[in-house]
ROTOR-465221 format. One record per atom (N, C-alpha, C): residue number from 0; residue in three letters; chain; atom name; z, y, x. Coordinates in nm, 4 decimals. Example, Ala and Ser with C-alpha at 12.3 -4.5 7.8 and 13.67 -1.06 7.14 Angstrom:
BEGIN
[atom 0 "ALA" "A" "N" [0.7800 -0.5690 1.3190]]
[atom 0 "ALA" "A" "CA" [0.7800 -0.4500 1.2300]]
[atom 0 "ALA" "A" "C" [0.7800 -0.3300 1.3200]]
[atom 1 "SER" "A" "N" [0.7080 -0.2250 1.2850]]
[atom 1 "SER" "A" "CA" [0.7140 -0.1060 1.3670]]
[atom 1 "SER" "A" "C" [0.7870 0.0030 1.2900]]
END
This chain:
BEGIN
[atom 0 "UNK" "A" "N" [-3.6508 6.4827 26.0172]]
[atom 0 "UNK" "A" "CA" [-3.7205 6.4851 25.9037]]
[atom 0 "UNK" "A" "C" [-3.8861 6.5305 25.8730]]
[atom 1 "UNK" "A" "N" [-3.9357 6.4581 25.8154]]
[atom 1 "UNK" "A" "CA" [-4.0568 6.5267 25.7891]]
[atom 1 "UNK" "A" "C" [-4.1071 6.5220 25.6347]]
[atom 2 "UNK" "A" "N" [-4.2414 6.5221 25.5864]]
[atom 2 "UNK" "A" "CA" [-4.2627 6.5549 25.4731]]
[atom 2 "UNK" "A" "C" [-4.4727 6.4956 25.4156]]
[atom 3 "UNK" "A" "N" [-4.4485 6.4577 25.3072]]
[atom 3 "UNK" "A" "CA" [-4.5683 6.4362 25.2341]]
[atom 3 "UNK" "A" "C" [-4.6024 6.5774 25.1472]]
[atom 4 "UNK" "A" "N" [-4.7645 6.5943 25.1372]]
[atom 4 "UNK" "A" "CA" [-4.8111 6.6602 25.0879]]
[atom 4 "UNK" "A" "C" [-4.9777 6.6165 25.0058]]
[atom 5 "UNK" "A" "N" [-4.9401 6.6277 24.8498]]
[atom 5 "UNK" "A" "CA" [-5.0428 6.6372 24.7601]]
[atom 5 "UNK" "A" "C" [-5.0997 6.7677 24.7179]]
[atom 6 "UNK" "A" "N" [-5.2355 6.7824 24.7001]]
[atom 6 "UNK" "A" "CA" [-5.2645 6.8672 24.5784]]
[atom 6 "UNK" "A" "C" [-5.3760 6.8265 24.4584]]
[atom 7 "UNK" "A" "N" [-5.3926 6.9308 24.3698]]
[atom 7 "UNK" "A" "CA" [-5.5138 6.8882 24.2773]]
[atom 7 "UNK" "A" "C" [-5.5149 7.0176 24.2386]]
[atom 8 "UNK" "A" "N" [-5.6981 7.0427 24.1792]]
[atom 8 "UNK" "A" "CA" [-5.7078 7.1262 24.1141]]
[atom 8 "UNK" "A" "C" [-5.7180 7.1140 23.9480]]
[atom 9 "UNK" "A" "N" [-5.6794 7.1838 23.8785]]
[atom 9 "UNK" "A" "CA" [-5.6160 7.1363 23.7622]]
[atom 9 "UNK" "A" "C" [-5.7511 7.2761 23.6298]]
[atom 10 "UNK" "A" "N" [-5.7937 7.2532 23.5890]]
[atom 10 "UNK" "A" "CA" [-5.8617 7.3073 23.4581]]
[atom 10 "UNK" "A" "C" [-5.8063 7.3657 23.3662]]
[atom 11 "UNK" "A" "N" [-5.7157 7.4837 23.4597]]
[atom 11 "UNK" "A" "CA" [-5.6080 7.5710 23.3266]]
[atom 11 "UNK" "A" "C" [-5.5471 7.6989 23.4040]]
[atom 12 "UNK" "A" "N" [-5.5356 7.7877 23.3451]]
[atom 12 "UNK" "A" "CA" [-5.4651 7.8536 23.3593]]
[atom 12 "UNK" "A" "C" [-5.3507 7.8855 23.4526]]
[atom 13 "UNK" "A" "N" [-5.2744 7.9037 23.5725]]
[atom 13 "UNK" "A" "CA" [-5.1918 7.9104 23.6535]]
[atom 13 "UNK" "A" "C" [-5.0413 7.9542 23.5666]]
[atom 14 "UNK" "A" "N" [-5.0579 8.0478 23.4472]]
[atom 14 "UNK" "A" "CA" [-4.9512 8.0052 23.3495]]
[atom 14 "UNK" "A" "C" [-4.9056 7.9367 23.2716]]
[atom 15 "UNK" "A" "N" [-5.0362 7.8407 23.2234]]
[atom 15 "UNK" "A" "CA" [-5.0487 7.7431 23.1388]]
[atom 15 "UNK" "A" "C" [-4.9761 7.6044 23.2554]]
[atom 16 "UNK" "A" "N" [-4.9861 7.6171 23.3401]]
[atom 16 "UNK" "A" "CA" [-4.9444 7.5254 23.4382]]
[atom 16 "UNK" "A" "C" [-4.8234 7.5389 23.4910]]
[atom 17 "UNK" "A" "N" [-4.7655 7.6563 23.5279]]
[atom 17 "UNK" "A" "CA" [-4.6329 7.6400 23.5798]]
[atom 17 "UNK" "A" "C" [-4.5548 7.6403 23.4296]]
[atom 18 "UNK" "A" "N" [-4.5965 7.6560 23.3387]]
[atom 18 "UNK" "A" "CA" [-4.4934 7.6066 23.1757]]
[atom 18 "UNK" "A" "C" [-4.4897 7.4623 23.2046]]
[atom 19 "UNK" "A" "N" [-4.5185 7.4023 23.2218]]
[atom 19 "UNK" "A" "CA" [-4.5466 7.2533 23.2123]]
[atom 19 "UNK" "A" "C" [-4.4170 7.1996 23.3454]]
[atom 20 "UNK" "A" "N" [-4.4684 7.2621 23.4503]]
[atom 20 "UNK" "A" "CA" [-4.4327 7.2359 23.5606]]
[atom 20 "UNK" "A" "C" [-4.2652 7.2870 23.5839]]
[atom 21 "UNK" "A" "N" [-4.2345 7.4038 23.5489]]
[atom 21 "UNK" "A" "CA" [-4.1486 7.5025 23.5276]]
[atom 21 "UNK" "A" "C" [-4.0203 7.4872 23.4622]]
[atom 22 "UNK" "A" "N" [-4.0732 7.3491 23.3870]]
[atom 22 "UNK" "A" "CA" [-3.9698 7.2719 23.2436]]
[atom 22 "UNK" "A" "C" [-3.9157 7.1718 23.2863]]
[atom 23 "UNK" "A" "N" [-3.8166 7.1278 23.3264]]
[atom 23 "UNK" "A" "CA" [-3.7774 7.0107 23.3593]]
[atom 23 "UNK" "A" "C" [-3.7682 6.8807 23.2221]]
[atom 24 "UNK" "A" "N" [-3.7309 6.9453 23.0762]]
[atom 24 "UNK" "A" "CA" [-3.8028 6.8800 23.0263]]
[atom 24 "UNK" "A" "C" [-3.9297 6.8197 23.0186]]
[atom 25 "UNK" "A" "N" [-4.0196 6.9053 23.0745]]
[atom 25 "UNK" "A" "CA" [-4.1081 6.8317 23.0493]]
[atom 25 "UNK" "A" "C" [-4.2157 6.7075 23.1511]]
[atom 26 "UNK" "A" "N" [-4.0685 6.7006 23.2410]]
[atom 26 "UNK" "A" "CA" [-4.1370 6.5825 23.3585]]
[atom 26 "UNK" "A" "C" [-4.1765 6.4264 23.3027]]
[atom 27 "UNK" "A" "N" [-4.0807 6.4211 23.2204]]
[atom 27 "UNK" "A" "CA" [-4.1132 6.2677 23.1588]]
[atom 27 "UNK" "A" "C" [-4.2715 6.2873 23.1345]]
[atom 28 "UNK" "A" "N" [-4.3724 6.4122 23.0539]]
[atom 28 "UNK" "A" "CA" [-4.4790 6.3822 23.0539]]
[atom 28 "UNK" "A" "C" [-4.5603 6.3874 23.1654]]
[atom 29 "UNK" "A" "N" [-4.5227 6.4229 23.3195]]
[atom 29 "UNK" "A" "CA" [-4.6454 6.4119 23.3997]]
[atom 29 "UNK" "A" "C" [-4.5694 6.3094 23.4920]]
[atom 30 "UNK" "A" "N" [-4.4250 6.2998 23.4991]]
[atom 30 "UNK" "A" "CA" [-4.3779 6.1746 23.6564]]
[atom 30 "UNK" "A" "C" [-4.3428 6.0528 23.5567]]
[atom 31 "UNK" "A" "N" [-4.4283 5.9713 23.5148]]
[atom 31 "UNK" "A" "CA" [-4.4090 5.9039 23.4193]]
[atom 31 "UNK" "A" "C" [-4.3317 5.7588 23.4879]]
[atom 32 "UNK" "A" "N" [-4.3383 5.7847 23.6475]]
[atom 32 "UNK" "A" "CA" [-4.3050 5.6658 23.6700]]
[atom 32 "UNK" "A" "C" [-4.1492 5.6784 23.7159]]
[atom 33 "UNK" "A" "N" [-4.1006 5.8212 23.7147]]
[atom 33 "UNK" "A" "CA" [-3.9576 5.8445 23.7699]]
[atom 33 "UNK" "A" "C" [-3.8951 5.8566 23.6331]]
[atom 34 "UNK" "A" "N" [-3.9511 5.9840 23.5247]]
[atom 34 "UNK" "A" "CA" [-3.8674 6.0293 23.3888]]
[atom 34 "UNK" "A" "C" [-3.8987 6.0031 23.2917]]
[atom 35 "UNK" "A" "N" [-3.8203 5.9063 23.2480]]
[atom 35 "UNK" "A" "CA" [-3.7758 5.8698 23.0761]]
[atom 35 "UNK" "A" "C" [-3.7724 5.9791 22.9934]]
[atom 36 "UNK" "A" "N" [-3.6727 6.0452 23.0125]]
[atom 36 "UNK" "A" "CA" [-3.6194 6.1554 22.9285]]
[atom 36 "UNK" "A" "C" [-3.5534 6.2448 23.0362]]
[atom 37 "UNK" "A" "N" [-3.4936 6.3668 22.9847]]
[atom 37 "UNK" "A" "CA" [-3.4590 6.4728 23.0632]]
[atom 37 "UNK" "A" "C" [-3.3518 6.5674 22.9415]]
[atom 38 "UNK" "A" "N" [-3.2945 6.5791 22.9645]]
[atom 38 "UNK" "A" "CA" [-3.1931 6.6662 22.8852]]
[atom 38 "UNK" "A" "C" [-3.0452 6.7484 22.9987]]
[atom 39 "UNK" "A" "N" [-3.0985 6.8818 22.9385]]
[atom 39 "UNK" "A" "CA" [-2.9880 6.9936 22.9915]]
[atom 39 "UNK" "A" "C" [-2.8371 6.9742 22.9799]]
[atom 40 "UNK" "A" "N" [-2.8042 6.9882 23.1118]]
[atom 40 "UNK" "A" "CA" [-2.6420 6.9709 23.1460]]
[atom 40 "UNK" "A" "C" [-2.5758 7.0725 23.2223]]
[atom 41 "UNK" "A" "N" [-2.5976 7.1815 23.1173]]
[atom 41 "UNK" "A" "CA" [-2.5426 7.3295 23.2351]]
[atom 41 "UNK" "A" "C" [-2.5983 7.3842 23.2720]]
[atom 42 "UNK" "A" "N" [-2.5826 7.4089 23.3844]]
[atom 42 "UNK" "A" "CA" [-2.6969 7.4763 23.5042]]
[atom 42 "UNK" "A" "C" [-2.7776 7.3670 23.5331]]
[atom 43 "UNK" "A" "N" [-2.8142 7.2481 23.4978]]
[atom 43 "UNK" "A" "CA" [-2.9059 7.1108 23.5502]]
[atom 43 "UNK" "A" "C" [-2.9310 7.0452 23.4973]]
[atom 44 "UNK" "A" "N" [-2.9995 6.9614 23.5134]]
[atom 44 "UNK" "A" "CA" [-3.0840 6.8501 23.4201]]
[atom 44 "UNK" "A" "C" [-3.0423 6.7410 23.4449]]
[atom 45 "UNK" "A" "N" [-3.0031 6.6094 23.3317]]
[atom 45 "UNK" "A" "CA" [-2.9764 6.4986 23.4237]]
[atom 45 "UNK" "A" "C" [-3.1520 6.3777 23.3517]]
[atom 46 "UNK" "A" "N" [-3.1877 6.3476 23.4933]]
[atom 46 "UNK" "A" "CA" [-3.3198 6.2388 23.4012]]
[atom 46 "UNK" "A" "C" [-3.3037 6.1260 23.4186]]
[atom 47 "UNK" "A" "N" [-3.3452 6.0413 23.3075]]
[atom 47 "UNK" "A" "CA" [-3.3013 5.9057 23.3145]]
[atom 47 "UNK" "A" "C" [-3.4360 5.8505 23.3345]]
[atom 48 "UNK" "A" "N" [-3.3940 5.7812 23.4975]]
[atom 48 "UNK" "A" "CA" [-3.5512 5.7132 23.5562]]
[atom 48 "UNK" "A" "C" [-3.4454 5.5627 23.5497]]
[atom 49 "UNK" "A" "N" [-3.5840 5.4977 23.5930]]
[atom 49 "UNK" "A" "CA" [-3.6182 5.3326 23.5751]]
[atom 49 "UNK" "A" "C" [-3.4514 5.3287 23.7055]]
[atom 50 "UNK" "A" "N" [-3.4132 5.3910 23.7859]]
[atom 50 "UNK" "A" "CA" [-3.2995 5.3576 23.8988]]
[atom 50 "UNK" "A" "C" [-3.1629 5.3985 23.8074]]
[atom 51 "UNK" "A" "N" [-3.1381 5.4999 23.6938]]
[atom 51 "UNK" "A" "CA" [-2.9986 5.5336 23.6236]]
[atom 51 "UNK" "A" "C" [-3.0935 5.6604 23.5885]]
[atom 52 "UNK" "A" "N" [-2.9254 5.7160 23.5346]]
[atom 52 "UNK" "A" "CA" [-2.9590 5.8828 23.5482]]
[atom 52 "UNK" "A" "C" [-2.9647 5.9397 23.6629]]
[atom 53 "UNK" "A" "N" [-3.0025 6.1045 23.6908]]
[atom 53 "UNK" "A" "CA" [-3.0292 6.1757 23.8469]]
[atom 53 "UNK" "A" "C" [-2.9704 6.2763 23.7583]]
[atom 54 "UNK" "A" "N" [-2.9585 6.3656 23.8545]]
[atom 54 "UNK" "A" "CA" [-2.9510 6.5418 23.8457]]
[atom 54 "UNK" "A" "C" [-3.0378 6.6015 23.9022]]
[atom 55 "UNK" "A" "N" [-3.1242 6.6599 23.8277]]
[atom 55 "UNK" "A" "CA" [-3.2131 6.7404 23.8779]]
[atom 55 "UNK" "A" "C" [-3.2198 6.9002 23.8646]]
[atom 56 "UNK" "A" "N" [-3.1956 6.9772 23.9701]]
[atom 56 "UNK" "A" "CA" [-3.1894 7.1184 24.0050]]
[atom 56 "UNK" "A" "C" [-3.3378 7.1602 24.0073]]
[atom 57 "UNK" "A" "N" [-3.3613 7.2899 23.9497]]
[atom 57 "UNK" "A" "CA" [-3.5017 7.3304 23.9683]]
[atom 57 "UNK" "A" "C" [-3.4856 7.4875 23.9760]]
[atom 58 "UNK" "A" "N" [-3.5452 7.5330 24.0357]]
[atom 58 "UNK" "A" "CA" [-3.5866 7.7179 24.0521]]
[atom 58 "UNK" "A" "C" [-3.7476 7.7169 24.0170]]
[atom 59 "UNK" "A" "N" [-3.7477 7.8462 23.9513]]
[atom 59 "UNK" "A" "CA" [-3.9339 7.8813 23.9527]]
[atom 59 "UNK" "A" "C" [-3.8930 8.0048 23.9271]]
[atom 60 "UNK" "A" "N" [-4.0005 8.0785 24.0013]]
[atom 60 "UNK" "A" "CA" [-4.0269 8.2194 23.9788]]
[atom 60 "UNK" "A" "C" [-4.1757 8.1900 23.9651]]
[atom 61 "UNK" "A" "N" [-4.1519 8.2772 23.8391]]
[atom 61 "UNK" "A" "CA" [-4.3438 8.2874 23.7793]]
[atom 61 "UNK" "A" "C" [-4.4476 8.3955 23.8833]]
[atom 62 "UNK" "A" "N" [-4.3856 8.4896 23.9479]]
[atom 62 "UNK" "A" "CA" [-4.5240 8.5284 23.9844]]
[atom 62 "UNK" "A" "C" [-4.5268 8.5108 24.1220]]
[atom 63 "UNK" "A" "N" [-4.4134 8.4358 24.1561]]
[atom 63 "UNK" "A" "CA" [-4.5326 8.3644 24.3216]]
[atom 63 "UNK" "A" "C" [-4.5465 8.2431 24.2649]]
[atom 64 "UNK" "A" "N" [-4.5409 8.1697 24.1800]]
[atom 64 "UNK" "A" "CA" [-4.6053 8.0638 24.1538]]
[atom 64 "UNK" "A" "C" [-4.5070 7.9120 24.2215]]
[atom 65 "UNK" "A" "N" [-4.3682 7.9737 24.2520]]
[atom 65 "UNK" "A" "CA" [-4.3231 7.8444 24.3180]]
[atom 65 "UNK" "A" "C" [-4.2313 7.8134 24.2600]]
[atom 66 "UNK" "A" "N" [-4.2212 7.6731 24.2165]]
[atom 66 "UNK" "A" "CA" [-4.1274 7.5795 24.1565]]
[atom 66 "UNK" "A" "C" [-4.0280 7.4589 24.2726]]
[atom 67 "UNK" "A" "N" [-3.9775 7.4909 24.2999]]
[atom 67 "UNK" "A" "CA" [-3.8668 7.3602 24.3416]]
[atom 67 "UNK" "A" "C" [-3.7865 7.3032 24.3115]]
[atom 68 "UNK" "A" "N" [-3.7606 7.1643 24.3414]]
[atom 68 "UNK" "A" "CA" [-3.7313 7.0972 24.2792]]
[atom 68 "UNK" "A" "C" [-3.5671 7.0342 24.4031]]
[atom 69 "UNK" "A" "N" [-3.4819 6.9492 24.3012]]
[atom 69 "UNK" "A" "CA" [-3.3624 6.9010 24.4241]]
[atom 69 "UNK" "A" "C" [-3.3215 6.7833 24.3022]]
[atom 70 "UNK" "A" "N" [-3.3518 6.6703 24.4014]]
[atom 70 "UNK" "A" "CA" [-3.2779 6.5523 24.2980]]
[atom 70 "UNK" "A" "C" [-3.1885 6.4686 24.3885]]
[atom 71 "UNK" "A" "N" [-3.0707 6.4470 24.2675]]
[atom 71 "UNK" "A" "CA" [-2.9421 6.4250 24.3505]]
[atom 71 "UNK" "A" "C" [-2.9133 6.3209 24.2671]]
[atom 72 "UNK" "A" "N" [-2.8825 6.2013 24.3526]]
[atom 72 "UNK" "A" "CA" [-2.8455 6.0681 24.3052]]
[atom 72 "UNK" "A" "C" [-2.7742 5.9973 24.3702]]
[atom 73 "UNK" "A" "N" [-2.7192 5.8627 24.3617]]
[atom 73 "UNK" "A" "CA" [-2.6478 5.7528 24.4469]]
[atom 73 "UNK" "A" "C" [-2.7191 5.7587 24.5689]]
[atom 74 "UNK" "A" "N" [-2.8014 5.7474 24.5460]]
[atom 74 "UNK" "A" "CA" [-2.9353 5.7219 24.6220]]
[atom 74 "UNK" "A" "C" [-2.9635 5.8161 24.7500]]
[atom 75 "UNK" "A" "N" [-2.9273 5.9317 24.7090]]
[atom 75 "UNK" "A" "CA" [-2.9350 6.0216 24.8405]]
[atom 75 "UNK" "A" "C" [-2.9942 6.1605 24.7720]]
[atom 76 "UNK" "A" "N" [-3.0293 6.2683 24.8253]]
[atom 76 "UNK" "A" "CA" [-3.1011 6.3533 24.7757]]
[atom 76 "UNK" "A" "C" [-3.2268 6.3571 24.8208]]
[atom 77 "UNK" "A" "N" [-3.3421 6.4230 24.7151]]
[atom 77 "UNK" "A" "CA" [-3.4516 6.4404 24.7348]]
[atom 77 "UNK" "A" "C" [-3.5378 6.5775 24.7093]]
[atom 78 "UNK" "A" "N" [-3.6269 6.6178 24.8039]]
[atom 78 "UNK" "A" "CA" [-3.5924 6.7517 24.7467]]
[atom 78 "UNK" "A" "C" [-3.7890 6.7861 24.7406]]
[atom 79 "UNK" "A" "N" [-3.8430 6.8688 24.6702]]
[atom 79 "UNK" "A" "CA" [-4.0342 6.9143 24.6433]]
[atom 79 "UNK" "A" "C" [-4.0202 7.0346 24.6241]]
[atom 80 "UNK" "A" "N" [-4.0915 7.0859 24.6982]]
[atom 80 "UNK" "A" "CA" [-4.1230 7.1832 24.7102]]
[atom 80 "UNK" "A" "C" [-4.3099 7.2230 24.6730]]
[atom 81 "UNK" "A" "N" [-4.2997 7.3274 24.5533]]
[atom 81 "UNK" "A" "CA" [-4.4718 7.2966 24.4807]]
[atom 81 "UNK" "A" "C" [-4.4565 7.4319 24.4711]]
[atom 82 "UNK" "A" "N" [-4.6588 7.4889 24.4487]]
[atom 82 "UNK" "A" "CA" [-4.7041 7.6524 24.4288]]
[atom 82 "UNK" "A" "C" [-4.8089 7.5866 24.3582]]
[atom 83 "UNK" "A" "N" [-4.7930 7.6701 24.2787]]
[atom 83 "UNK" "A" "CA" [-4.9539 7.7213 24.1999]]
[atom 83 "UNK" "A" "C" [-5.0375 7.8374 24.1975]]
[atom 84 "UNK" "A" "N" [-5.1624 7.8413 24.2905]]
[atom 84 "UNK" "A" "CA" [-5.2484 7.8971 24.3302]]
[atom 84 "UNK" "A" "C" [-5.3306 7.9159 24.2321]]
[atom 85 "UNK" "A" "N" [-5.3528 8.0473 24.1633]]
[atom 85 "UNK" "A" "CA" [-5.4958 8.0891 24.0675]]
[atom 85 "UNK" "A" "C" [-5.5819 8.1231 24.1679]]
[atom 86 "UNK" "A" "N" [-5.6698 7.9923 24.1593]]
[atom 86 "UNK" "A" "CA" [-5.7699 7.9631 24.1984]]
[atom 86 "UNK" "A" "C" [-5.9018 8.1062 24.1098]]
[atom 87 "UNK" "A" "N" [-5.9023 8.0704 23.9694]]
[atom 87 "UNK" "A" "CA" [-5.9982 8.1520 23.8953]]
[atom 87 "UNK" "A" "C" [-5.9082 8.1591 23.7735]]
[atom 88 "UNK" "A" "N" [-5.9741 8.2397 23.6717]]
[atom 88 "UNK" "A" "CA" [-5.8596 8.2689 23.5255]]
[atom 88 "UNK" "A" "C" [-5.8551 8.1124 23.4467]]
[atom 89 "UNK" "A" "N" [-5.9561 8.0302 23.4888]]
[atom 89 "UNK" "A" "CA" [-5.8945 7.9105 23.4557]]
[atom 89 "UNK" "A" "C" [-5.9393 7.7513 23.5156]]
[atom 90 "UNK" "A" "N" [-5.8784 7.7879 23.6566]]
[atom 90 "UNK" "A" "CA" [-5.8558 7.6819 23.7490]]
[atom 90 "UNK" "A" "C" [-5.7093 7.7334 23.8426]]
[atom 91 "UNK" "A" "N" [-5.6310 7.5990 23.8412]]
[atom 91 "UNK" "A" "CA" [-5.4739 7.6366 23.9290]]
[atom 91 "UNK" "A" "C" [-5.5067 7.5494 24.0317]]
[atom 92 "UNK" "A" "N" [-5.4919 7.5545 24.1573]]
[atom 92 "UNK" "A" "CA" [-5.4884 7.4597 24.2569]]
[atom 92 "UNK" "A" "C" [-5.2972 7.4270 24.2848]]
[atom 93 "UNK" "A" "N" [-5.2447 7.3376 24.2614]]
[atom 93 "UNK" "A" "CA" [-5.1117 7.2660 24.2361]]
[atom 93 "UNK" "A" "C" [-5.0633 7.2040 24.3984]]
[atom 94 "UNK" "A" "N" [-4.9639 7.2633 24.4541]]
[atom 94 "UNK" "A" "CA" [-4.9505 7.1898 24.5723]]
[atom 94 "UNK" "A" "C" [-4.7984 7.1458 24.5440]]
[atom 95 "UNK" "A" "N" [-4.7732 6.9926 24.5615]]
[atom 95 "UNK" "A" "CA" [-4.6354 6.9758 24.6192]]
[atom 95 "UNK" "A" "C" [-4.6254 6.8708 24.7301]]
[atom 96 "UNK" "A" "N" [-4.5337 6.9404 24.7690]]
[atom 96 "UNK" "A" "CA" [-4.4347 6.8936 24.9312]]
[atom 96 "UNK" "A" "C" [-4.3547 6.8413 24.8920]]
[atom 97 "UNK" "A" "N" [-4.3405 6.7387 24.9476]]
[atom 97 "UNK" "A" "CA" [-4.1729 6.6189 24.9063]]
[atom 97 "UNK" "A" "C" [-4.1487 6.5453 25.0694]]
[atom 98 "UNK" "A" "N" [-3.9883 6.6484 25.0796]]
[atom 98 "UNK" "A" "CA" [-3.9598 6.6259 25.1937]]
[atom 98 "UNK" "A" "C" [-3.9413 6.4739 25.2251]]
[atom 99 "UNK" "A" "N" [-3.8971 6.4033 25.3251]]
[atom 99 "UNK" "A" "CA" [-3.8606 6.2658 25.3526]]
[atom 99 "UNK" "A" "C" [-3.7156 6.2563 25.3139]]
[atom 100 "UNK" "A" "N" [-3.6467 6.1906 25.2179]]
[atom 100 "UNK" "A" "CA" [-3.5355 6.1526 25.1916]]
[atom 100 "UNK" "A" "C" [-3.4572 6.0817 25.3699]]
[atom 101 "UNK" "A" "N" [-3.3329 6.0737 25.3690]]
[atom 101 "UNK" "A" "CA" [-3.2369 6.0497 25.4451]]
[atom 101 "UNK" "A" "C" [-3.2907 5.9177 25.5120]]
[atom 102 "UNK" "A" "N" [-3.3278 5.8303 25.4001]]
[atom 102 "UNK" "A" "CA" [-3.3640 5.6990 25.4787]]
[atom 102 "UNK" "A" "C" [-3.5077 5.6665 25.4859]]
[atom 103 "UNK" "A" "N" [-3.5681 5.7856 25.4492]]
[atom 103 "UNK" "A" "CA" [-3.7395 5.7613 25.4902]]
[atom 103 "UNK" "A" "C" [-3.8424 5.7889 25.5942]]
[atom 104 "UNK" "A" "N" [-3.9217 5.7925 25.6493]]
[atom 104 "UNK" "A" "CA" [-3.9640 5.8209 25.7279]]
[atom 104 "UNK" "A" "C" [-4.1384 5.8166 25.7330]]
[atom 105 "UNK" "A" "N" [-4.2290 5.8845 25.8433]]
[atom 105 "UNK" "A" "CA" [-4.3708 5.8714 25.8582]]
[atom 105 "UNK" "A" "C" [-4.4498 5.7457 25.7583]]
[atom 106 "UNK" "A" "N" [-4.3768 5.6100 25.8409]]
[atom 106 "UNK" "A" "CA" [-4.3804 5.5126 25.7936]]
[atom 106 "UNK" "A" "C" [-4.3813 5.5070 25.6164]]
[atom 107 "UNK" "A" "N" [-4.3112 5.5927 25.5406]]
[atom 107 "UNK" "A" "CA" [-4.3481 5.5894 25.3890]]
[atom 107 "UNK" "A" "C" [-4.3957 5.6874 25.3298]]
[atom 108 "UNK" "A" "N" [-4.4909 5.7743 25.4095]]
[atom 108 "UNK" "A" "CA" [-4.5449 5.8592 25.3717]]
[atom 108 "UNK" "A" "C" [-4.6841 5.8225 25.2883]]
[atom 109 "UNK" "A" "N" [-4.7538 5.6796 25.3559]]
[atom 109 "UNK" "A" "CA" [-4.8857 5.6187 25.2736]]
[atom 109 "UNK" "A" "C" [-4.8212 5.6322 25.1060]]
[atom 110 "UNK" "A" "N" [-4.6495 5.5648 25.0994]]
[atom 110 "UNK" "A" "CA" [-4.6771 5.5058 24.9097]]
[atom 110 "UNK" "A" "C" [-4.5771 5.6403 24.8340]]
[atom 111 "UNK" "A" "N" [-4.5017 5.7527 24.9305]]
[atom 111 "UNK" "A" "CA" [-4.4733 5.8647 24.9059]]
[atom 111 "UNK" "A" "C" [-4.5831 5.9583 24.8471]]
[atom 112 "UNK" "A" "N" [-4.7097 5.9725 24.8962]]
[atom 112 "UNK" "A" "CA" [-4.8205 6.0388 24.8564]]
[atom 112 "UNK" "A" "C" [-4.8772 5.9844 24.7238]]
[atom 113 "UNK" "A" "N" [-4.8916 5.8228 24.7280]]
[atom 113 "UNK" "A" "CA" [-4.9553 5.7834 24.6525]]
[atom 113 "UNK" "A" "C" [-4.8984 5.7942 24.4983]]
[atom 114 "UNK" "A" "N" [-4.7426 5.8268 24.5005]]
[atom 114 "UNK" "A" "CA" [-4.6691 5.8117 24.4354]]
[atom 114 "UNK" "A" "C" [-4.6801 5.9570 24.3488]]
[atom 115 "UNK" "A" "N" [-4.6791 6.0359 24.4724]]
[atom 115 "UNK" "A" "CA" [-4.7555 6.2425 24.4160]]
[atom 115 "UNK" "A" "C" [-4.8566 6.2314 24.3546]]
[atom 116 "UNK" "A" "N" [-4.9887 6.1460 24.4182]]
[atom 116 "UNK" "A" "CA" [-5.1241 6.1766 24.3456]]
[atom 116 "UNK" "A" "C" [-5.1224 6.0918 24.2128]]
[atom 117 "UNK" "A" "N" [-5.0488 6.0453 24.1658]]
[atom 117 "UNK" "A" "CA" [-5.0355 5.9976 24.0461]]
[atom 117 "UNK" "A" "C" [-5.0071 6.0737 23.9653]]
[atom 118 "UNK" "A" "N" [-4.8598 6.1355 24.0075]]
[atom 118 "UNK" "A" "CA" [-4.8238 6.2295 23.9159]]
[atom 118 "UNK" "A" "C" [-4.8964 6.3691 23.8901]]
[atom 119 "UNK" "A" "N" [-4.9366 6.3821 23.9891]]
[atom 119 "UNK" "A" "CA" [-5.1157 6.4910 24.0139]]
[atom 119 "UNK" "A" "C" [-5.1846 6.4867 23.8707]]
[atom 120 "UNK" "A" "N" [-5.2574 6.3901 23.9033]]
[atom 120 "UNK" "A" "CA" [-5.3022 6.3489 23.8150]]
[atom 120 "UNK" "A" "C" [-5.3057 6.3509 23.7038]]
[atom 121 "UNK" "A" "N" [-5.1698 6.2661 23.6622]]
[atom 121 "UNK" "A" "CA" [-5.0882 6.2944 23.5353]]
[atom 121 "UNK" "A" "C" [-5.1026 6.4150 23.4771]]
[atom 122 "UNK" "A" "N" [-5.0309 6.5577 23.5995]]
[atom 122 "UNK" "A" "CA" [-5.0226 6.6539 23.5071]]
[atom 122 "UNK" "A" "C" [-5.1794 6.7365 23.5040]]
[atom 123 "UNK" "A" "N" [-5.2662 6.6614 23.5527]]
[atom 123 "UNK" "A" "CA" [-5.3919 6.7399 23.5085]]
[atom 123 "UNK" "A" "C" [-5.4506 6.6755 23.3850]]
[atom 124 "UNK" "A" "N" [-5.4288 6.5736 23.3688]]
[atom 124 "UNK" "A" "CA" [-5.4631 6.4502 23.2353]]
[atom 124 "UNK" "A" "C" [-5.4342 6.6097 23.1439]]
[atom 125 "UNK" "A" "N" [-5.2953 6.6976 23.1494]]
[atom 125 "UNK" "A" "CA" [-5.2710 6.7248 23.0328]]
[atom 125 "UNK" "A" "C" [-5.3234 6.8534 22.9604]]
[atom 126 "UNK" "A" "N" [-5.4321 6.8786 23.0084]]
[atom 126 "UNK" "A" "CA" [-5.4641 6.9894 22.9999]]
[atom 126 "UNK" "A" "C" [-5.6433 6.9470 22.9897]]
END
């Protein structure tokens, strides 16, 4: 198993960025290639994607700036681990690490990183 990591500096306070990334209902705002709509269902979220609905479970810890995601679908499980770092009162570094899925490997890393970078740019554009 391996992973790919991307990061971006966002000109916004960490609390503002955290409010967006920790809310699965906001996934369609910045994960535009993946999330078309999102709705709560019990203790998890159902996200409508181009591949059909998937279950998204997330955990968030405001004091540490950690937001983790687990996507469960018929195509397998995928996990992402993220962290917000307050660089200053007005700048936040957002680090996003995605573990390879069961059928993914190093040869998939460039394409996965491209997807992550596009999502990070979308996120930064919200601020």
